[in-house]
Each structure stands twice: as structure tokens, then as C-alpha cells.
C-alpha positions as CSV (number, residue, x, y, z in Angstrom):
1,M,32.5,-7.1,49.2
2,N,31.0,-8.8,46.2
3,R,31.9,-12.0,44.5
4,N,31.8,-10.4,41.1
5,Q,34.2,-7.6,41.8
6,D,37.8,-7.7,40.7
7,A,40.4,-9.0,43.2
8,S,41.6,-6.4,45.6
9,A,43.1,-6.3,49.1
10,A,39.6,-5.9,50.6
11,N,38.1,-9.0,49.1
12,A,41.0,-11.3,48.5
13,K,40.0,-13.7,51.3
14,F,36.4,-13.7,50.2
15,L,37.3,-14.5,46.6
16,Q,39.5,-17.3,47.8
17,F,36.6,-18.7,49.8
18,V,34.3,-18.4,46.8
19,R,36.8,-20.3,44.6
20,Y,37.1,-23.0,47.3
21,Q,33.3,-23.3,47.6
22,F,33.0,-23.5,43.8
23,L,35.6,-26.3,43.5
24,T,34.1,-28.4,46.4
25,R,30.5,-28.0,44.9
26,L,31.9,-28.9,41.5
27,A,33.6,-32.0,42.8
28,K,30.3,-33.3,44.3
29,S,28.2,-32.7,41.2
30,L,30.4,-33.7,38.2
31,P,28.3,-35.2,35.4
32,N,29.3,-38.8,34.7
33,I,27.7,-39.1,31.2
34,I,28.7,-37.3,28.0
35,L,25.1,-36.7,26.8
36,R,24.0,-33.2,27.9
37,H,27.4,-32.7,29.5
38,D,27.3,-28.9,29.0
39,Q,23.8,-28.6,30.3
40,Q,24.5,-30.6,33.5
41,W,27.8,-28.7,34.2
42,P,27.4,-26.4,37.2
43,G,27.7,-22.7,36.8
44,A,30.6,-20.7,38.2
45,P,31.1,-17.3,39.8
46,K,32.8,-14.7,37.6
47,S,36.1,-15.1,39.4
48,C,36.2,-18.8,38.4
49,A,35.0,-18.5,34.8
50,E,38.2,-19.4,33.0
51,A,39.0,-22.3,35.4
52,N,35.4,-23.5,34.9
53,R,35.8,-23.5,31.1
54,I,39.1,-25.4,31.3
55,L,37.8,-28.0,33.8
56,C,34.7,-28.6,31.8
57,K,36.8,-29.3,28.7
58,V,39.2,-31.6,30.5
59,H,36.3,-33.5,32.2
60,R,34.5,-34.0,28.9
61,R,37.6,-35.5,27.4
62,L,38.0,-37.8,30.4
63,V,34.4,-39.0,30.3
64,V,34.6,-39.6,26.5
65,R,37.9,-41.5,26.9
66,K,36.5,-43.7,29.6
67,Y,33.4,-44.4,27.5
68,V,35.4,-45.3,24.4
69,R,37.8,-47.5,26.2
70,G,34.9,-49.4,27.8
71,L,33.3,-50.3,24.5
72,D,33.3,-53.9,23.5
73,P,34.4,-54.7,19.9
74,E,30.8,-55.5,18.7
75,R,29.4,-52.2,20.0
76,K,32.4,-50.3,18.6
77,R,31.8,-51.8,15.2
78,Q,28.1,-50.9,15.3
79,L,28.9,-47.3,16.1
80,E,31.4,-47.1,13.3
81,M,28.9,-48.5,10.8
82,K,26.3,-46.0,12.1
83,Y,28.8,-43.1,11.6
84,L,29.7,-44.3,8.1
85,A,26.0,-44.5,7.2
86,H,25.4,-41.0,8.5
87,E,28.3,-39.6,6.6
88,F,27.2,-41.4,3.4
89,S,23.7,-40.1,3.7
90,R,24.9,-36.6,4.5
91,R,27.2,-36.4,1.5
92,S,25.1,-38.1,-1.1
93,P,22.8,-35.9,-3.3
94,L,19.1,-36.5,-3.1
């Protein structure tokens, strides 16, 4: 049996165990900040690659939403002004 083999009758239980272990390990080590989210995201076995990609995307959206909703109006205005300055400097010819 090998965790990277395709599902078959011989290793179905083993792959189920690998998926279970991956999900429990992931639940214990989820990154809680958006900076470097992809670098801190735990790797996944081959049998969980698609689920890992989807969970990473959903979790990133959740963390961003939580951050944005927690901003106070002053900080939000500062970030908007910073973004506008960045866009202006990027689009203006030198």
C-alpha cells in the first residue's frame, strides 16, 4: 500500500485513514492571518490535493472577510487612501 497510489480495493481503508489524518492535522494548524497564507498552509497527500486546494481558497476568503469586517472606519479610510495612491502612482507616466 502507498498513499500516492490510486484508490483500489486493497488500499481503500488506508486512503480513508490518510484523508482523516490530513483533515485533523489541517484543523490543528490553520493559519489565522492572511499574510503568507499560502506559505503557511500545510501540504496534502496526493489523494487530498483537490480538497486541499478548495479548503485553502475557502479559508483564505473567510480570513479576509473576518479582517475586513473587523476594521474600524478610520483604518478602512487609511487603507482606501493607500490603495488609491498606489493606483495613481502605478498609472501615471513618469
